[in-house]
C-alpha positions in Angstrom: -36.0 37.4 70.3 -35.8 38.0 74.0 -34.1 41.3 74.8 -33.8 42.5 71.1 -34.7 46.2 70.9 -34.8 46.4 67.1 -32.5 47.0 64.1 -30.7 44.4 62.0 -29.6 41.1 63.3 -27.7 38.4 61.3 -27.0 35.0 62.8 -26.2 31.4 61.7 -22.9 32.2 59.9 -21.0 29.3 61.5 -20.2 26.2 59.5 -23.3 24.1 58.6 -25.9 26.6 59.8 -28.4 28.5 57.6 -27.9 32.2 57.8 -30.9 34.2 59.0 -31.2 38.0 58.9 -34.0 39.9 60.7 -35.0 43.5 60.5 -37.2 44.9 63.1 -38.3 48.6 63.2 -39.3 49.8 66.7 -41.0 52.9 65.2 -43.6 51.1 63.0 -43.1 47.5 64.3 -42.3 46.1 60.8 -40.5 42.8 60.8 -38.8 41.1 57.9 -36.8 37.8 57.9 -34.6 36.5 55.1 -33.0 33.0 55.2 -30.3 31.3 53.1 -26.8 32.4 52.4 -27.4 33.9 48.9 -30.6 35.7 49.9 -29.1 37.2 53.1 -26.0 38.4 51.2 -28.1 40.0 48.5 -30.5 41.6 50.9 -27.7 43.1 53.0 -26.1 44.6 49.9 -29.4 46.3 49.2 -29.1 48.2 52.5 -32.5 47.1 54.1 -32.4 49.8 56.8 -32.2 52.7 54.4 -34.8 51.1 52.2 -37.2 50.8 55.1 -36.6 54.3 56.3 -37.9 55.6 53.0 -41.4 54.3 53.6 -41.6 53.9 57.5 -44.8 55.2 59.0 -44.9 55.4 62.8 -47.7 53.5 64.5 -49.9 55.3 67.1 -50.6 53.4 70.3 
């Protein structure tokens, strides 16, 4: 994930590829990955960013 600052990224939507969705929060450094067309579609409909914001706790460094 070189150069990725955070947020939601979806890739692999071309023919024959397995879709992969990643959520990375730069505040608390939480990362979640979902793979497979049906799972990615369902997860994106659930609005993962808003869901994460409800329980995000900043890390102290």
